[in-house]
Structure formats: structure tokens, C-alpha cells
C-alpha positions in Angstrom: -32.7 25.1 -15.1 -29.0 26.0 -15.7 -27.8 24.1 -12.4 -29.4 21.2 -13.5 -28.0 21.4 -16.9 -24.5 21.8 -15.4 -24.8 19.2 -12.6 -25.6 16.9 -15.7 -22.5 18.1 -17.8 -20.3 17.5 -15.0 -21.8 14.3 -14.1 -21.3 13.0 -17.6 -17.7 14.1 -17.5 -17.0 12.2 -14.8 -18.5 9.1 -16.0 -16.5 9.5 -19.4 -13.3 9.8 -17.4 -14.3 6.8 -15.3 -15.3 4.7 -18.1 -12.1 5.9 -19.8 -10.1 4.8 -16.8 -11.9 1.2 -16.6 -11.2 0.8 -20.4 -7.4 1.6 -20.2 -5.9 0.1 -16.7 -2.1 1.1 -17.6 -3.5 4.9 -17.6 -5.2 4.3 -14.0 -1.8 2.6 -12.7 -1.6 3.8 -8.8 2.2 4.8 -9.2 5.2 4.5 -10.9 6.4 1.5 -9.5 3.6 -0.5 -11.2 5.2 0.0 -14.4 8.7 -1.2 -13.3 7.3 -4.5 -11.6 7.1 -6.0 -14.9 10.8 -7.0 -14.5 10.9 -10.1 -13.0 13.9 -9.4 -10.4 12.2 -6.2 -9.5 9.0 -7.9 -8.7 10.9 -10.5 -6.8 12.2 -7.7 -4.7 9.1 -6.2 -4.1 7.5 -9.5 -2.5 10.6 -10.0 -0.6 10.4 -6.5 1.0 7.0 -6.7 1.6 7.6 -10.2 3.4 10.6 -8.2 5.3 8.1 -5.7 6.2 5.2 -8.0 7.4 7.7 -9.8 9.7 9.4 -6.8 11.2 6.7 -5.7 13.7 6.4 -9.3 15.1 10.3 -9.4 15.6 10.2 -5.9 17.2 7.3 -6.6 19.6 9.2 -10.2 20.1 12.7 -8.5 20.9 10.9 -6.3 23.3 9.4 -9.3 25.1 12.5 -11.2 25.7 14.1 -8.0 26.5 12.3 -7.5 29.5 11.7 -11.1 30.3 15.6 -11.3 30.6 15.6 -8.3 32.4 13.2 -9.9 35.3 14.7 -13.4 35.3 18.0 -11.8 36.1 16.6 -9.4 38.8 18.0 -6.6 36.9 14.7 -4.4 36.9 14.4 -3.9 40.5 
């Protein structure tokens, strides 16, 4: 009987914390950068950095492919 009561108490506490977090989204921010991004300049740099990190893998793979093609085209690979 006490284990059921303990489980209900823990479940109630978890539900209360979850409800509090849903009602107060600023308290549930994932990281400290979420608060810094309120500045327009910083938010713009977040977007620029995200774009750079999105393009970088394609640039690396493209660079390796171009380098390999040049080696094969010039016969340096033999």
C-alpha cells in the first residue's frame, strides 16, 4: 500500500514540475544562448553560423571530389 502511495506522490510531483515548466517557458530554456539571442545582432550571427555549418559538409565533400578528379585527370594517381 505504501509503495502505491509513494508512486502516486512521485507522479504527482513530476506532473507538478512538468506543468510548471509548461507555464513558465523562460525557466525551461535549453541553454544560456537562448537568452542571449534576444539581441538582434547576436540572433543574426546565430543564423549566419547555422548557414555556414550547413554548407560546410558539402564544401568538404565537393573539395575532396574535385581534388580526386584533378588527380585522375592529370594522371597523378598512377
